[in-house]
C-alpha positions in Angstrom: -11.2 -113.4 -97.3 -9.8 -116.9 -98.3 -9.0 -117.3 -94.7 -12.8 -116.9 -93.2 -14.1 -119.2 -96.2 -11.4 -121.9 -95.8 -11.9 -121.6 -91.7 -15.9 -120.8 -91.7 -16.6 -124.2 -89.8 -14.6 -122.3 -86.6 -17.1 -119.0 -87.1 -19.7 -118.5 -84.3 -22.7 -115.8 -86.3 -25.8 -114.5 -84.9 -28.1 -112.4 -86.1 -31.0 -110.6 -84.3 -33.4 -108.7 -86.7 -34.7 -105.7 -84.7 -37.6 -103.2 -85.3 -35.3 -100.8 -87.5 -32.3 -103.5 -88.7 -30.1 -106.1 -87.5 -27.6 -106.9 -84.9 -24.8 -109.7 -85.8 -22.1 -111.0 -84.1 -19.0 -112.9 -85.9 -16.8 -115.0 -83.4 -14.1 -117.2 -83.4 -11.9 -118.7 -80.9 -9.1 -119.0 -83.3 -7.0 -115.6 -83.0 -6.1 -115.6 -86.9 -9.8 -116.4 -87.9 -11.0 -113.7 -85.5 -8.6 -110.7 -86.7 -9.7 -111.9 -90.4 -13.2 -111.3 -89.4 -12.7 -108.2 -87.7 -10.9 -107.0 -90.9 -13.2 -107.6 -93.5 -16.3 -106.7 -91.2 -14.2 -103.0 -90.6 -13.4 -102.6 -94.3 -16.8 -103.4 -95.8 -18.1 -100.8 -93.3 -15.6 -98.5 -94.2 -16.5 -99.4 -98.1 -20.0 -99.0 -97.6 -20.1 -95.6 -95.6 -17.5 -94.6 -98.2 -19.9 -95.7 -101.2 -17.2 -98.0 -103.0 -18.8 -100.9 -103.9 -16.1 -103.5 -104.1 -18.1 -105.6 -107.2 -16.5 -108.7 -106.8 -18.3 -111.9 -108.4 -18.8 -113.5 -105.1 -20.4 -110.8 -103.1 -24.1 -111.3 -102.0 -26.8 -110.4 -104.2 -28.0 -107.5 -101.9 -25.1 -106.0 -101.3 -25.2 -103.8 -104.5 -28.6 -102.6 -103.6 -27.2 -101.9 -100.2 -24.4 -99.6 -101.8 -27.5 -97.8 -103.4 -28.6 -96.5 -99.7 -25.3 -96.3 -97.9 -26.2 -92.6 -97.0 -29.2 -94.2 -94.9 -27.5 -96.7 -92.9 -26.2 -96.1 -89.6 -23.7 -98.4 -88.5 -22.1 -99.1 -84.6 -19.2 -101.8 -84.5 -18.3 -103.2 -81.0 -15.4 -105.3 -80.8 -15.7 -108.4 -78.6 -13.2 -110.4 -76.8 -13.6 -113.5 -80.0 -14.9 -110.8 -82.8 -17.2 -108.4 -83.4 -20.7 -107.1 -83.3 -22.5 -104.8 -85.4 -25.6 -103.0 -85.2 -26.8 -101.6 -88.3 -30.2 -99.2 -88.3 -32.0 -97.5 -90.8 -35.3 -95.4 -90.8 -36.0 -96.7 -94.4 -37.8 -99.7 -94.7 -36.7 -100.8 -97.9 -33.2 -100.7 -96.5 -33.5 -102.6 -93.5 -35.2 -105.6 -95.5 -31.9 -105.1 -97.6 -29.7 -105.3 -94.7 -32.2 -108.3 -93.1 -31.5 -110.3 -96.1 -27.7 -109.3 -96.6 -27.3 -110.5 -92.7 -28.7 -114.0 -93.6 -26.6 -114.4 -96.6 -23.3 -113.8 -94.9 -24.9 -116.1 -92.5 -25.2 -118.9 -95.1 -21.6 -117.7 -96.0 -20.2 -118.4 -92.9 -22.5 -121.7 -92.3 -21.5 -123.1 -95.4 -18.5 -121.5 -96.6 -18.1 -121.5 -100.7 -20.9 -123.9 -101.1 -22.8 -121.4 -100.6 -21.4 -119.2 -103.1 -20.8 -121.7 -105.8 -25.0 -122.4 -105.6 -25.8 -118.7 -105.8 -23.8 -118.5 -108.8 -25.6 -121.5 -110.4 -29.1 -120.0 -109.4 -28.6 -116.7 -110.8 -27.5 -117.6 -114.3 
């Protein structure tokens, strides 16, 4: 995770909100960052599927809420040449909104790195 935050400017991320959830693409031309991104995504999807919330201080605000609905989220992961694509769907509209919000928060972290985390922590005090 440290590698991802320190090199966030080398990450390209896109999110498309679809009718029943999200499609994300997170990539880097740097092989080490690409591997860090892929490893993180796979680990977090496994944690979500197994309802093992890491509950770390820097995680996005909606992540805790998503763990409440872990069994209502279907995830498809596709490795790409430079990273990973993820499609997460749900028939529950509350979950769809949470997935879309979480994707937005992750995009902010990818764009601004630790600045986005510090800002969120200060604003939530």
